[in-house]
C-alpha positions as CSV (number, residue, x, y, z in Angstrom):
1,M,0.0,0.0,0.0
2,D,1.2,3.5,-0.9
3,W,2.1,5.5,2.1
4,K,1.5,9.2,1.5
5,H,1.5,10.6,5.0
6,P,4.2,12.9,6.6
7,V,4.7,10.5,9.5
8,A,6.5,7.1,9.4
9,R,4.9,3.7,9.8
10,I,6.1,1.6,12.7
11,S,9.5,0.1,11.8
12,D,10.9,-3.4,12.2
13,A,13.4,-1.9,14.6
14,E,10.5,-0.8,16.9
15,Y,8.8,-4.2,16.7
16,R,12.1,-5.8,17.7
17,A,12.5,-3.4,20.6
18,R,8.9,-4.2,21.8
19,L,9.7,-7.9,21.8
20,D,12.9,-7.2,23.7
21,R,10.9,-5.5,26.4
22,L,8.3,-8.3,26.4
23,R,11.1,-10.8,26.9
24,Q,12.5,-8.8,29.8
25,R,9.1,-8.9,31.5
26,M,8.8,-12.6,30.8
27,E,12.1,-13.3,32.5
28,Q,11.1,-11.2,35.5
29,S,7.8,-13.1,35.8
30,G,9.2,-16.6,35.3
31,V,7.3,-17.1,32.0
32,T,8.8,-19.4,29.3
33,G,6.6,-18.2,26.5
34,T,3.8,-15.8,25.5
35,L,1.2,-16.8,23.0
36,L,-0.3,-13.9,21.0
37,G,-3.6,-14.6,19.1
38,S,-5.1,-12.9,16.1
39,T,-5.4,-9.7,18.1
40,D,-4.0,-6.1,18.1
41,S,-1.2,-7.4,20.4
42,L,0.0,-9.6,17.5
43,R,0.1,-6.5,15.4
44,Y,1.8,-4.6,18.2
45,F,4.7,-7.0,18.6
46,T,5.1,-8.4,15.0
47,G,3.3,-6.1,12.5
48,L,1.2,-9.1,11.4
49,V,-2.5,-8.2,10.9
50,W,-5.0,-11.1,11.0
51,H,-8.6,-11.3,12.0
52,Q,-9.9,-13.7,14.6
53,S,-11.6,-16.9,13.4
54,E,-12.4,-20.4,14.7
55,R,-8.8,-21.4,13.9
56,L,-5.8,-20.3,16.0
57,L,-3.4,-18.1,14.1
58,G,-0.9,-16.2,16.2
59,A,2.7,-16.2,17.5
60,L,4.6,-17.9,20.3
61,V,7.3,-15.6,21.8
62,T,10.1,-17.2,23.8
63,A,13.4,-15.9,25.0
64,E,15.2,-17.2,21.9
65,S,12.6,-16.9,19.1
66,I,9.3,-15.9,17.6
67,T,7.3,-18.6,15.9
68,Y,4.1,-18.0,14.0
69,I,1.4,-20.6,14.6
70,V,-0.5,-20.9,11.3
71,P,-3.2,-23.2,9.8
72,G,-1.5,-25.1,7.0
73,F,-3.7,-23.7,4.2
74,E,-3.0,-20.1,5.3
75,Q,0.8,-20.4,5.2
76,S,1.2,-19.0,1.7
77,R,-0.9,-16.0,2.6
78,V,0.9,-15.3,5.8
79,E,4.2,-15.4,3.9
80,T,3.0,-12.5,1.7
81,L,2.0,-10.3,4.6
82,P,4.1,-7.6,6.3
83,R,5.5,-9.0,9.6
84,L,8.6,-9.3,11.6
85,A,10.8,-12.2,10.5
86,G,10.2,-15.5,12.3
87,E,9.7,-19.2,11.8
88,I,6.3,-20.5,10.7
89,A,5.0,-23.6,12.3
90,V,1.9,-25.0,10.6
91,W,-0.9,-27.3,11.9
92,Q,-3.3,-29.2,9.6
93,E,-7.0,-29.4,9.8
94,E,-7.1,-32.7,11.6
95,E,-4.4,-31.6,14.0
96,S,-4.5,-29.7,17.3
97,S,-3.0,-26.1,17.3
98,A,-2.8,-26.4,21.1
99,A,-0.7,-29.6,20.8
100,L,1.6,-27.7,18.4
101,V,2.0,-24.8,20.9
102,A,2.7,-27.4,23.7
103,R,5.5,-29.1,21.6
104,L,7.1,-25.7,20.8
105,L,7.0,-24.6,24.4
106,G,8.4,-27.8,25.9
107,P,7.5,-30.0,28.8
108,T,8.0,-27.4,31.5
109,G,7.5,-23.7,32.0
110,K,4.6,-21.3,32.1
111,L,2.8,-19.9,29.1
112,A,1.4,-16.4,29.3
113,L,-1.7,-15.9,27.2
114,D,-2.7,-12.8,25.2
115,D,-5.7,-11.6,27.2
116,A,-7.8,-11.2,24.0
117,L,-7.5,-14.9,23.0
118,P,-10.9,-16.6,22.7
119,L,-12.0,-19.0,25.4
120,F,-11.8,-22.1,23.1
121,V,-8.1,-21.5,22.7
122,Y,-7.6,-21.4,26.5
123,H,-9.6,-24.7,27.0
124,A,-7.6,-26.5,24.3
125,L,-4.3,-25.3,25.9
126,A,-5.4,-26.2,29.4
127,G,-6.1,-29.7,28.1
128,E,-2.6,-30.0,26.6
129,L,-0.5,-28.2,29.2
130,G,-2.7,-28.2,32.4
131,A,-4.3,-25.0,33.6
132,E,-1.6,-24.6,36.2
133,R,0.9,-23.8,33.4
134,L,-1.2,-21.0,31.9
135,V,-1.0,-17.4,33.2
136,D,-2.7,-14.2,32.3
137,G,-0.5,-12.3,29.8
138,A,-2.3,-9.0,30.3
139,P,0.2,-7.7,32.9
140,L,3.0,-8.4,30.5
141,V,1.4,-7.1,27.3
142,R,-1.0,-4.3,28.4
143,G,1.6,-2.5,30.5
144,L,3.9,-2.2,27.4
145,R,1.1,-1.2,25.1
146,A,-0.1,1.6,27.4
147,I,3.1,3.5,27.0
148,K,3.3,4.9,23.5
149,S,6.5,5.7,21.7
150,A,7.2,8.9,19.8
151,A,6.4,7.1,16.6
152,E,3.0,5.9,17.9
153,I,2.1,9.4,19.2
154,A,3.0,10.9,15.8
155,L,0.7,8.4,14.0
156,I,-2.2,9.2,16.5
157,Q,-1.5,12.9,16.1
158,H,-1.7,12.7,12.3
159,A,-4.9,10.6,12.4
160,M,-6.5,13.0,14.9
161,G,-5.6,15.9,12.5
162,I,-7.3,14.0,9.6
163,T,-10.5,13.5,11.6
164,M,-10.5,17.0,13.0
165,D,-10.3,18.4,9.4
166,I,-13.3,16.2,8.5
167,H,-15.3,17.6,11.5
168,R,-14.7,21.0,10.1
169,K,-16.0,20.0,6.7
170,V,-19.1,18.4,8.2
171,F,-19.7,21.6,10.2
172,S,-19.4,23.8,7.2
173,T,-21.8,21.7,5.0
174,L,-24.6,20.7,7.4
175,S,-28.1,22.2,6.8
176,P,-31.7,21.3,7.8
177,G,-33.1,18.4,5.8
178,V,-29.9,16.4,5.6
179,A,-30.1,12.7,6.8
180,A,-27.7,11.4,9.3
181,S,-26.9,8.5,7.0
182,E,-25.7,11.0,4.3
183,V,-23.4,12.6,6.8
184,V,-22.0,9.2,7.8
185,K,-21.4,8.4,4.2
186,F,-19.6,11.7,3.6
187,I,-17.4,11.2,6.7
188,D,-16.3,7.8,5.4
189,Q,-15.6,9.2,1.9
190,Q,-13.5,12.0,3.4
191,H,-11.5,9.6,5.6
192,R,-10.8,7.4,2.5
193,L,-9.7,10.5,0.5
194,A,-7.4,11.5,3.3
195,G,-5.6,8.1,3.2
196,A,-7.0,6.5,6.4
197,D,-6.5,2.7,6.5
198,D,-10.1,1.7,5.6
199,G,-12.2,4.9,5.7
200,S,-14.0,5.6,9.0
201,T,-13.7,3.0,11.8
202,F,-17.1,4.3,13.0
203,A,-19.3,7.4,12.7
204,I,-22.1,8.4,15.1
205,V,-24.2,11.3,13.8
206,S,-27.1,12.2,16.0
207,F,-29.7,15.1,15.9
208,G,-32.0,16.5,18.6
209,Q,-33.1,14.2,21.4
210,A,-31.0,11.3,19.9
211,T,-27.8,13.2,21.1
212,S,-28.8,12.1,24.7
213,L,-28.0,8.5,23.7
214,P,-24.2,8.1,24.1
215,H,-23.9,5.7,21.1
216,G,-26.7,7.1,19.0
217,A,-30.2,5.9,18.1
218,D,-31.4,3.2,15.7
219,G,-32.7,4.2,12.3
220,D,-32.0,7.3,10.3
221,Q,-32.6,10.9,11.4
222,I,-33.3,14.1,9.5
223,L,-31.7,17.4,10.8
224,A,-34.3,20.0,11.7
225,K,-33.7,23.7,12.3
226,G,-32.7,24.3,15.9
227,D,-31.5,20.7,16.5
228,V,-28.5,19.9,18.7
229,I,-25.9,18.0,16.6
230,L,-23.5,15.4,17.8
231,V,-20.8,13.9,15.5
232,D,-18.4,11.3,16.9
233,T,-16.0,9.6,14.4
234,G,-12.5,8.3,13.8
235,C,-10.2,6.4,11.6
236,R,-7.0,4.3,11.7
237,L,-3.6,5.1,10.4
238,D,-1.1,2.2,10.4
239,G,-3.6,0.7,12.8
240,Y,-3.6,3.6,15.3
241,H,-6.9,5.2,16.0
242,S,-8.3,8.7,16.0
243,D,-11.5,9.4,17.9
244,L,-13.2,12.9,18.2
245,T,-16.6,14.1,19.2
246,R,-18.1,17.5,18.7
247,T,-21.6,18.7,19.9
248,Y,-23.0,22.0,18.6
249,M,-25.9,24.0,17.2
250,L,-25.6,25.7,13.8
251,D,-27.4,29.0,14.3
252,D,-29.2,30.4,17.2
253,V,-28.1,28.7,20.4
254,D,-30.8,28.4,23.1
255,S,-29.9,29.2,26.7
256,E,-30.4,25.7,28.0
257,F,-28.0,24.2,25.5
258,A,-25.5,27.0,26.0
259,R,-25.5,26.4,29.8
260,G,-25.0,22.7,29.4
261,W,-22.3,23.1,26.8
262,A,-20.4,25.5,29.2
263,I,-20.6,22.9,32.0
264,E,-19.4,20.1,29.7
265,R,-16.4,22.2,28.6
266,E,-15.6,23.1,32.2
267,A,-15.7,19.4,33.1
268,Q,-13.5,18.5,30.2
269,Q,-11.0,21.2,31.2
270,A,-11.0,19.9,34.8
271,V,-9.9,16.5,33.6
272,F,-7.0,18.0,31.7
273,D,-6.0,20.2,34.6
274,V,-5.6,17.3,37.1
275,A,-3.7,15.1,34.6
276,A,-0.2,14.9,35.9
277,I,2.6,12.3,35.9
278,G,1.8,10.0,38.8
279,A,-1.8,11.1,39.3
280,P,-4.2,8.1,39.6
281,C,-6.5,7.6,36.7
282,E,-9.6,7.8,38.9
283,N,-8.7,11.3,40.0
284,L,-9.4,12.5,36.4
285,D,-12.9,11.0,36.5
286,Q,-13.6,12.5,39.9
287,A,-12.5,16.0,38.7
288,A,-15.2,15.9,36.0
289,R,-17.9,14.7,38.5
290,D,-16.9,17.4,41.0
291,V,-17.6,20.1,38.3
292,L,-21.0,18.6,37.6
293,A,-21.9,18.4,41.3
294,R,-21.1,22.1,41.7
295,H,-23.8,22.7,39.0
296,G,-26.3,20.5,40.7
297,L,-25.9,17.5,38.3
298,G,-25.3,13.9,39.1
299,P,-24.0,12.7,41.5
300,D,-22.3,9.5,40.5
301,Y,-24.0,8.1,37.4
302,H,-27.4,9.7,38.0
303,L,-28.9,11.8,35.2
304,P,-28.9,14.6,34.3
305,G,-25.1,14.1,34.6
306,L,-22.3,11.8,33.4
307,P,-23.5,8.2,32.8
308,H,-20.1,6.6,32.1
309,R,-16.3,6.9,32.8
310,A,-14.6,10.1,31.8
311,G,-12.2,8.6,29.3
312,H,-10.4,5.6,27.8
313,G,-7.0,4.8,26.5
314,L,-6.4,4.7,22.8
315,G,-3.9,3.2,20.4
316,L,-4.2,0.1,18.2
317,E,-7.6,-0.4,20.0
318,I,-10.0,2.4,20.2
319,H,-10.7,1.4,23.9
320,E,-7.7,0.2,25.8
321,A,-5.8,0.9,29.0
322,P,-5.6,3.3,30.8
323,Y,-9.3,3.9,31.7
324,L,-10.3,7.1,33.5
325,V,-12.8,5.5,35.9
326,R,-13.5,5.3,39.6
327,G,-11.5,2.6,41.3
328,N,-8.6,2.7,38.8
329,S,-5.5,3.7,40.8
330,T,-3.1,3.2,37.9
331,P,-0.7,6.2,37.9
332,L,-0.4,8.3,34.8
333,A,3.0,7.9,33.1
334,A,4.7,9.6,30.2
335,G,3.5,8.0,26.9
336,M,0.0,7.2,28.0
337,C,-2.8,8.4,25.6
338,F,-6.4,8.7,26.5
339,S,-9.7,10.4,25.7
340,N,-11.2,13.2,27.7
341,E,-15.0,12.9,27.2
342,P,-17.1,13.5,30.4
343,M,-20.4,13.4,28.4
344,L,-23.3,15.4,29.9
345,V,-26.7,13.8,29.4
346,F,-30.1,15.6,29.8
347,P,-32.6,12.7,29.3
348,G,-35.3,13.4,26.7
349,M,-33.7,16.7,25.7
350,F,-30.1,16.4,24.5
351,G,-26.6,15.2,25.3
352,I,-23.3,17.0,25.0
353,R,-20.1,15.1,24.4
354,L,-16.9,17.0,23.8
355,E,-14.1,14.4,23.2
356,D,-10.5,15.3,22.7
357,H,-7.5,13.1,23.5
358,I,-4.5,13.7,25.7
359,Y,-1.0,12.3,25.7
360,M,1.2,12.5,28.7
361,A,4.6,14.1,28.0
362,E,7.4,13.9,30.6
363,D,6.3,17.2,32.1
364,G,2.5,16.8,31.9
365,P,-0.5,16.6,29.6
366,R,-0.8,17.7,26.0
367,W,-3.8,18.0,23.8
368,F,-3.8,16.1,20.5
369,T,-6.5,18.5,19.2
370,T,-7.6,22.0,20.4
371,P,-10.9,21.8,22.3
372,A,-13.9,23.6,20.9
373,K,-14.4,27.2,22.1
374,G,-18.2,27.5,22.1
375,P,-21.6,25.9,21.4
376,N,-21.4,26.7,17.7
377,D,-17.7,26.2,17.3
378,I,-15.6,23.1,16.7
379,S,-12.0,24.6,16.4
């Protein structure tokens, strides 16, 4: 695929460095091997992209090697795909992929499992190795993935810029009478023209009362004059996500919406202001709720108020660690990337979600995109 973006794709050198860090963690944890499935973690460590099916295709990482576990009839295809160099071990249709993994691992030692592997893989491996030899690989894998490199941040930054530009185009072209489905189609076309991996990864376009439903309403909607508009969309660039939401009115802004918008923006800024290296993730969620409480909204998840967490991590998955949620004491660290979206819902009226993302630099938070400045602005 032609690459026409001003940022570099993830290099083989970075994939190898990621594997080195994984192996260090494996040694510290007394793990002999880590099995990656057809997941974003496989892509993270090897560059190989494969979609989950009823057959195991993945990679076994040990201290000495990386071996791709591949159904025999898929070998020729895997050999054509971009990936870090490694041996390919095949299993045929009548054979057990779990037995192949067991033979490669050896008669002793623990196997860490990619936490996104399906349950049928776990059961097969438990039958071959014994459940006592299987351990949760999430502490090994997720901790590494949560800390983004400069190359990852550059890809996310460029993807966010693409999506922000599309938000501006949507804002400038909307008018009463347009169908939400037309806007969704336009957003996808624009993402494709901009060189995103596969157009839009998603697009939520809601008008009027439907904006109070965080993930949108079923069926199509037609924009009427005076409607609140919510647009939430994103794309992928070399696998890395963008994800941005804007809520606004086009012309005359009524006082209720203006007040709600101002509270939402205040809550979003409060999240940013308490983001600091070492701060627990839950503190950011609480900062948003404290703002709402001062305005008589909430508390907790009660409506009108904030019905969900204040944010989620972002990278190769659109929702990944770290999560900005009550009870998550994980300290923020340089390289973490996450959304800031303390949505404000007024049931039966409208909802307001302003979603921008933050990355943690060594000296504190940075916006990927500039937050909106007012109830009929997207910036």
